[in-house]
N, C-alpha and C positions, 0 to 999 in steps of 0.2 A: 436467637426469637424474631429476628426481620423476617428469615427466609420460614418462617411458622405464620406471621401474620403472613406473607405472601401469600402461599398456600391460600390462607383461607378465604382473604379477598378475592381469589379469582374461581371459586367454584362458582359451580352453579348450585340452582335450588334442586334440581331432581338430575342424575346423570343418565346416561343412555344405558349402563347395566343394571338401571333399575326398572328399567321399562321391560314387561315382558310380553302385551301383546295390545293390538289395537284392532278393531273389526271397521272402524268408520264410525262407529257409534259408543263405543264404551272402550277404555283404557284399563288394561291390567297393570300394575306395577307392585314392586317389593317396596317395604318400607319396615326401618325397626321399632321395635315395640319395647320402648325404653322403661312402660309401666309393669311388663310380664319378662326380667330378667334378660332383654337382651334379644330375644330372640324375633328374628326375621319373619313377617307376614307378609300375605298378597291381599291387594285390596282393586275390587273393580269399580269403577265409576263412571258416569257420563262423561264423554270428551269434553262438554262444555263446564263441567263440575272440575274436572282435572286443572283444565287451564284456567278458572275462576282460582281457583289452589294456585298456581304456577305463577299468575301474573301478581299475587298478592306480595312473593319473594322480588319483584323486579325493583329496581331504585331505580329514581329518576337521574336524569342525566349530571354528571357532575355528585352525584352520592359516592361515597366512599363506605362499603362495609366492612368495619373494625369490629372483631368481638372485645367486651369489656374485659378488664382484667385489672388487675392491681386492688386497690380498696374496693372499685366499682364490681367486681365479679363476683356471680348469683351468690357464692359459698361465703355465708356471712355478712352478707352486705348490709343488712340489718342492724346489726350488731356493732357493726365498724362506721357506719353514718351515726348511729346515735353516741357513738364512743368520740366520735371526731366534733358533733354537734355540742358534744358537753363538756368540752376542751376548750374549744374556741369560745362557748360563755365564760369561763373562767381561767383567763390566764394568771401567771404565777411573777411575782419579779425578779429579782438575780438570789434577795435571800432568802426566797422560797414562801413567803407569803403573797396573797391575794392581792391584786395589781389596784391601786384605787384611783387611777387615773385612766380615761377613757383607752381602749384598745385602739379604733379608727377614729380617725379626726377627719373632718372634711377640709379635702386641701384646698377649698376657695376659701372658705371663712373660718376654720379652726375649730368647729363646734364639734361636739362629741356625736358620733353615727351610734345609733343603734339597732340591732338585728330584729328586723319584722318577723310575722309570720311567716312559716314554711308552705309553701301552696303549692300545690299540684297543677300540671300541666294543665287539666283541664278550667281551676282556678284560674290560673294564669291568663288563658287565653280568651274567659269570660269578661276577666278585670281590665284587660288592654282592649281587646277588639270588638267588645260588648255583643257578644251573642257567644252562642253555642257552637261548637264544632262538630259535636258526635252526629 
């Protein structure tokens, strides 16, 4: 598994073997069309547009690119998160009956803690920072 993750984290956004031509203003490269049976196609765009697309894949210093796996993997992520949220709301005691005491208690005062609404990143940014990040 670590070998696979290592290979993934050190890949570049587009490798040299996919670049076909560059005439000073236009870049032609190969890309894989996943929507049409994984066929390889070519695309020619301006150099500025190519650089714009390429730079979108460059990470800031200190960030590591890791593909999500496990319960956060793309395939079935919504169903697994829904199941996890449902299971977290209803815990069972050792006898199999629903628990009557709160699941989480505040470590400082001992009061029960409640789950709040599930917010998107945009809602969190708006609530915490007071401005829209788009």
